[in-house]
C-alpha positions as CSV (number, residue, x, y, z in Angstrom):
1,T,0.0,0.0,0.0
2,S,3.0,2.3,0.6
3,M,6.7,2.5,0.5
4,W,9.2,5.1,1.8
5,S,12.8,5.5,2.9
6,I,14.1,6.7,6.2
7,I,17.5,8.3,6.7
8,N,18.4,8.6,10.4
9,K,21.4,10.9,10.9
10,S,23.4,10.9,14.1
11,D,21.1,11.3,17.2
12,A,17.9,10.7,15.2
13,T,15.2,8.3,16.5
14,N,11.7,7.2,15.6
15,A,8.9,7.3,18.3
16,R,6.7,4.4,19.1
17,H,4.0,3.9,16.4
18,I,2.0,1.4,14.4
19,H,1.0,1.2,10.7
20,G,-2.8,1.3,10.6
21,N,-5.0,-0.2,7.8
22,N,-2.3,-2.7,6.8
23,F,-1.5,-6.3,7.5
24,I,2.3,-6.6,7.2
25,S,5.0,-3.9,7.6
26,A,8.7,-4.2,6.7
27,A,12.0,-2.6,7.2
28,Y,14.9,-3.3,4.8
29,Y,18.3,-2.1,6.0
30,V,20.3,-0.5,3.2
31,K,23.0,1.0,5.5
32,A,23.3,0.0,9.2
33,P,26.5,1.1,10.9
34,E,27.3,-0.1,14.4
35,N,25.2,1.6,17.1
36,C,22.8,3.1,14.5
37,G,19.7,2.3,16.6
38,N,17.9,-1.0,17.1
39,I,14.3,-1.5,16.1
40,V,12.3,-2.1,19.2
41,F,9.0,-4.1,19.2
42,H,6.6,-3.5,22.1
43,D,3.8,-5.9,23.3
44,P,0.6,-4.1,22.2
45,R,-1.4,-5.6,25.1
46,S,-1.8,-3.4,28.2
47,E,-2.3,-6.4,30.6
48,P,1.3,-7.8,30.6
49,S,2.6,-4.4,31.7
50,Y,0.0,-4.3,34.5
51,Y,0.5,-7.8,35.8
52,H,2.8,-10.6,34.9
53,P,4.5,-13.5,36.7
54,K,7.9,-13.1,38.3
55,I,10.7,-13.9,35.8
56,D,14.0,-15.4,36.9
57,K,15.7,-15.0,33.6
58,P,14.3,-12.8,30.8
59,N,14.1,-14.2,27.2
60,N,12.2,-13.5,24.0
61,L,9.3,-15.6,25.2
62,N,8.6,-13.8,28.5
63,T,9.5,-10.1,27.7
64,N,7.3,-7.2,26.8
65,V,10.0,-5.7,24.5
66,V,12.1,-7.3,21.8
67,T,14.9,-5.5,20.0
68,I,16.5,-6.4,16.7
69,K,20.0,-5.1,15.8
70,P,19.9,-3.8,12.2
71,E,22.4,-5.2,9.7
72,E,22.8,-4.2,6.1
73,G,20.7,-6.5,3.9
74,L,18.4,-7.5,6.7
75,L,14.6,-7.6,6.0
76,V,12.3,-7.4,9.0
77,L,8.7,-8.3,8.5
78,F,6.1,-7.8,11.3
79,P,2.4,-7.4,11.8
80,S,1.4,-3.8,11.2
81,Y,-0.5,-3.6,14.5
82,L,2.7,-4.2,16.4
83,H,4.0,-1.1,18.3
84,H,7.6,-0.3,17.4
85,S,10.2,2.4,17.7
86,V,13.8,3.0,16.8
87,D,16.5,3.7,19.3
88,I,18.8,6.7,19.0
89,N,21.4,6.6,16.2
90,R,24.6,6.8,18.3
91,S,26.9,6.5,15.3
92,D,28.4,9.3,13.2
93,E,26.9,7.8,10.1
94,E,23.5,7.7,8.5
95,R,21.2,4.7,9.0
96,I,19.2,4.1,5.7
97,V,16.1,2.0,5.7
98,I,13.5,1.2,3.0
99,S,10.1,0.5,4.6
100,F,6.8,-0.7,3.1
101,N,3.3,-1.8,4.1
102,I,1.3,-4.7,2.5
103,N,-2.4,-5.2,2.6
104,L,-4.0,-8.7,2.0
105,T,-7.3,-8.7,0.2
């Protein structure tokens, strides 16, 4: 349904958001220097942040937040309803991403 590019310069970030009226969203990393800002996925349910069992050792199955370190050539696909953000680009180089949304009819 849409496609765009994002160039995050040093100290740039992207606030938490979703991609409404779509089914699948994607981020393709064209340029991803070290410390350029992870993509962060947040559990969209409010209940787990209100109450959850005690966790001895966090992992991807029991956390409310999952981060992915960008690498050049990496394609990340995710459900468009999933809240996500991008950490601060702490490198001196640009982080370049091509993103797109897909609708299924």
